[in-house]
Each structure stands twice: as C-alpha cells, then as structure tokens.
N, C-alpha and C positions, 0 to 999 in steps of 0.2 A: 699883079701888083699887090703888095702886102700893105695892109692897113693895121692900125693899132687896135681896132675892134675885132680883129681875127683871133680865133682860138689857137693857142700855141700848138696843141696836139694836131690840129688840122693842117697848120702850116708845115709842120715837120713831116706829116704823112705825105703831103703833096710835094714837098721840097726837102728831102732828107739832107741834102748838101748844105742846108742853112744851119744845121746844128753847130758847125764851126763858127759861124757868124754870131749866133746866140752866145756861145762860149766866149768868143773874143770880145764881146760887148758886156760881159759881166753877168749874163743870164745862165747860171749853172744848173738850174732846176729842170732842165728839159725832160728828164726821166721821171720826175716826181708825179704822183697821181694828180695833183692840182693842175698841172700843165695841160692835162687832157680836157679841162673845161674852163680854163682861165684865159682871158684875152691877153694880148701883148701889153695893153695899157694897164690892166689890173696887176699883172706880174711885175711890170716895171715899177709901179707904185710901191708894191710890197718890198721890192729889192732896192728901192731908192735910185732907180735908173731913169733916164730921160727917154720916154717912150718914143718921142719923135725922132730922136737921134738913133735909137735902135731900129726903128722902121726904115729910116733912111739907109742905114748900113745893110739891112736885109734886102732892100730893093736894089742897092748897088751890087750886092753879091749875085742877085738874080740876073742882072744885066751883063755880068762879067763872063 
C-alpha cells in the first residue's frame, strides 16, 4: 500500500509501473533529483496537487 509519506524514488523503484499513474495525475517530475528524497505529500504540495487523490490513484493502479 502506498502512503503519502513514502519517498517517490522508493515507490518508483519498487513499482516502476506506477510512473504512468504519476504522470496521469500531473506529477511529471519523476526523473528529477528531488523525487529521490521527496515524499509524495511534499511533491504534491510543491506542484499544487491533492496528495490524497494521488495516493488513491496509485493504490488503485496497484490493485489493477
């Protein structure tokens, strides 16, 4: 299960298939250096996104 406190780089390493879900939800900075140490919540705030909505989409993608 993905939580908003998880580090984006760690999530992508464990679940590379979620890159598409990040992109589809407006998170285009997956390859940037900050994503390697930034939580989903931190990145969502910086990009003006709803972290809870993003996490929900990520978990739905994992279940599919």
